[in-house]
N, C-alpha and C positions, 0 to 999 in steps of 0.2 A: 504493500500500500504506500502511496505517496501522500504525505501530509500537505495540506493547503488550508489557508485561513479564510478562503471565501465561503465555502459551504462545509467542507469536511474532506476526508481522505478519498483519493481516487482509487478505483479498483485496478489491480494489475491484470488487465485482460490478456495481455500477451503472455504473461507467466501462466495464467489459467489455461491458455491455449497450448501450453507445452513448450514455450520458448524459454531457454535459460540464457542468461547473459545478454538479453535483448536490449535494444536502445530504448530511451524514454518514449512513452506514448506521445504521439503528436496529434495535432488537430488544427481546426480553423476557429478563429474568433472573428465574426463578422460584425463590425460596428456600423449599423445602418445609418447612424447620425451623420456620417461623412460620405455616404454613398451618393454619387452624382448621376447614377443611371447610365453610365457611358457604355455599358455592355462589353467592356474590354475583357472581362473575365469569361463571358460566354464565348467570345471569339477565340481567345487563347485556349480555352478548354477544347473547343471543336478542332482547332488546328493541330494542337499537340496530340490529341487522342484519335485523330482521323475520323471524327464522327460524321456520318452522312447527314445531309440536309433533309429534314422532313419537309413535306409539302407546306405545312403550316409555318415553317421558318422563313420561307421565301416571299418577301414583300407582301406579307399578310398581317394586317392589324385587326384586333378584335373589335374595334369601334368603340371600346370603352376606355382605352388608355393607349399609351405609346408602347405597348408590349406586343412583340411579334412572335414570341415563343409560347406564351400562355401558361406553361407549367413545366415542371421537370418531366423528363421522359427518357426513353431509350436513346434518343438522339440529342437530348439537351440535358447535360449533367450539371450545368449551372443555369439558373433562371433568375433574371432581374425583374422583380415586381415593381410596377409603378402604381402608386395609390394617390389619387387626387382628393384632398379634403377641403371643405369650406373652412375659412378662417374662423377662429373663436371670436366671441363678442369683443374681446380686447385686442384683437390682432393676433396673428399666429407667429409666435417667436420661434426662431430656428435655433439650433444648438450653437451657431456661431454668433448669436446675439442680435441678429437682424430681426426686424419686425415688419410683417406685411401691413400695409396701410399707408398713411401719409408721411411716414418716416419719423413721426413724433409720438408714435404709440397709439394714435387714434385709429379706431377700427375702419376697415374698408370692406364694404359689403361684397365687393367682387374679389377680395383677396383669397388666395388658396394656399394650402400647404401641400407640398409634395413629399410623400414618404417613398423611399426607394430601398430595396433590399435584395441582395443576391442570395438566393436560396440554393441549397446543395444537400446531398445525402448527409445524415447526421452521424453516421458511423457510431451507432449507439453502443453503450456499455452492455445492455441487455438487447441483443440484436435478434429480433424475431425472425428476420429473413434467414439468418444463419441457422437458427434453431430448427426451422421446418424443412430445410433443403434436404431432399432424400438422396442426392447423389454426391454431396460434398463439394458441389460447385462453388458454394459460398464459404469463404474461409477467413479466419482472423490472421492478419499478418503480424510480423515481428514489431511493427510500428503501432499496433493497436487498432489499425483500420480494418474495414471489412470490404473484401473485393469478391467479384464474380469471376470464376474461371470459365470463360465462354466455351472452351473445348470440352468441359465436363457437364455443362448445363443441358438438361433434356427438355427445357421449355414447359415444365409442369405448371409453373406460375404460382406455386404455393407461397413463394417469397413475396409475390405481388400483393396477395391478400394479407400477408402477415405484417407488412410495414404500416405503422400507424400514420405515416406521413405521405403515403402515396408516391414514394420516391422511385421504386423499381418499376420497370415497364418492359414488356416484351416488344422486340422490334418487328414491325410488320415485314413480312417476306422472309424473316429469319426465324422467328419463333422463340429465340432465346432471350433471357433476361439480361439487362444491361443497367449500369448505374456508375456513379462516380467511384473511382479507385483511389482518390486523393493522389493521383499521378504516382502510383506505386513504382513505376520504372524510374521516375525522377528521384524519388526518395532513396531508392537503392543506389543512385549515383550521387547522393549528397546534395541534390537540388531541391528547392521548394517547388510546390505544385505550380502549374502554369498560370492558374487563375490568380493566385496571390502575387506571383511575379509581375503580372500585367496590371494589377490594380493601381491606378495613379494616385489614389488618396489614402492608401493603406486601410481602406474599409475592410478588406479581407487580410487578416493577419494569420500567419502560419508559424508554428513552433511547438515546443514541448507544451503539453496541455496544462500542466500545473502552472507554468509561467504565464500562459495566456489567461488563465483564470485570475491571476493577480493583476494583470494588465486590465482586464475587464472590470475588476473591482474598483481600481483607481479611476477608470473612465466613468463608471457609473456614479461614483462619489462626485466627480467633477461636474457632471451634468446636473445632479441633484442640487449641488451648491450654486449652479448657474441658473436656477429657476426652472428646472425641467423635472418635476417630481414624477411625471408619467414614464420616464425612462426606466427600463427594467431589463434583466437578463433572462434569456430563454434557453433552456437546455443545459444550464450550468450546474444544476443541483443534482448530486448523485442520489438523492432520496426520491427523485421523481419517478414516473412510471417507466422510464427507459434506463434508469440507473445513471443518468447524466449522458450528455451527447459529446462525441468527439468533435463535432462542429456545432458551436453554440453562437448565440446572437445577442446583441444589444438592440432592443426595440424601443421605439418612441410612442407606441400605442399598444392596445391589446393584441395578443397573437392572432386572433381571428381576423383582424384588419389586414394582416399580411398573408392570410390564407393558411395559417398554421393552427393545428389543434391546440386548444387551451390547456388540456391536461392529457397528453399522449401516454398511452399505456401499451406496453408490449405484453400480449396475453401469455406468451410462453414464459415470462419471468416467474410466474407462480407455479409452473409445472411441477418442480420437485416437491413443493408443499402439497400440491393436489394429489400427486402419486402417493405421498406418505399417508394422507387422509384416506385415499382409496384403499391402500394396503391395510390400514387399521380397520376400516369398515369391513373389508373382506375377512380379516382375522376374526372379528367379532361375530360376523355371520357364520363363519365356519365353526366357531366354538358353540354357537347356539344350535346349529344343526347337529353337532356331535353330541351335545347334551340331550337334545330331543331324542336322538336314536338310542342313546345309552339309557334313557329313562323308560323306553318302551318295554312292556312285559312280553315275554315269549308266549 
C-alpha cells in the first residue's frame, strides 16, 4: 500500500496482479478548470495508436455543442466534452478570475460558461471489465493500468456491460473490444502517454498516482480559496465504488453535467463477499437437510 494524505492508502494493484518489483502505479489527473477544448489530446491519441476514423468523427457535429466525437468508443479513446451553461445571476466567474458580464461583476443575461473536459478510461482499482473477461484478454499491467489484448479478445462484450462508465466498445466490422491503454508501449519506453504530451495547458497530467493525488489536493484547495466552492475531485477516493480511479478528474460542477455517473459502482467488487455468503447459506442448508434425514425414523 502507498500512503497518501488526500483520501487514504492506494491499493497495490500491480502487486495483487502478481508483479514483484514493479514500478509505481501511474495515472492521469485531468484538471478540467484549465481545459480549453483544443482536442489536441484526441488527435494525439488517434495518431499514436493508429485509431481509425469513425463515421461520426468526420465533420459531424451533434447540433448541441462543438463536439464531433460525442462519446468514448472503440475509435475514440479520448473524448473532449463541451458543456455550455447560462451564467449565474452574479456573472459566471472562471477559475482564472475573469467574470462574464460587463467586466465589473454585473450580470449579463447573455453570458455563458463553458465547461470542457477530456474524458478517458478510468483504469479502475476494482476493474469490472477485467473481472468478467473469460479469455484473459483484459489484463493488469506492471504500471497498474488495464489494457485489452486484441489478439486474445473473442468479442463476447461482457466487458462492455461490466464498465460503469460506458468506456469499452466493440469496433464495428471487427467485433473486438477496444479502449485506452494509457499508451502502454510508450510507458514501456519511458515516455508519457501521447494525450498528456500534447496537452498545451497541462489539463491532462501524467505521473505516479500518489503524486498526482497530492497535486490534485493542492489545486482543489487553490480553487476553493479563489471562490470556487463547486470544484470537486472525481474518482480520487479509494473508498468509492470502483476503489478509486487510475484516471481521476477535477470538476467544476456535478459529475452528471459532464456525463459521468455520480456514484459509479463496479458490481464485481463485492463478488468475494457474495460467494462467502452463498457458501455459508449452502452450508446451513446442507446441515438442515442432514439433520432432517438423521431425524427420520426407519
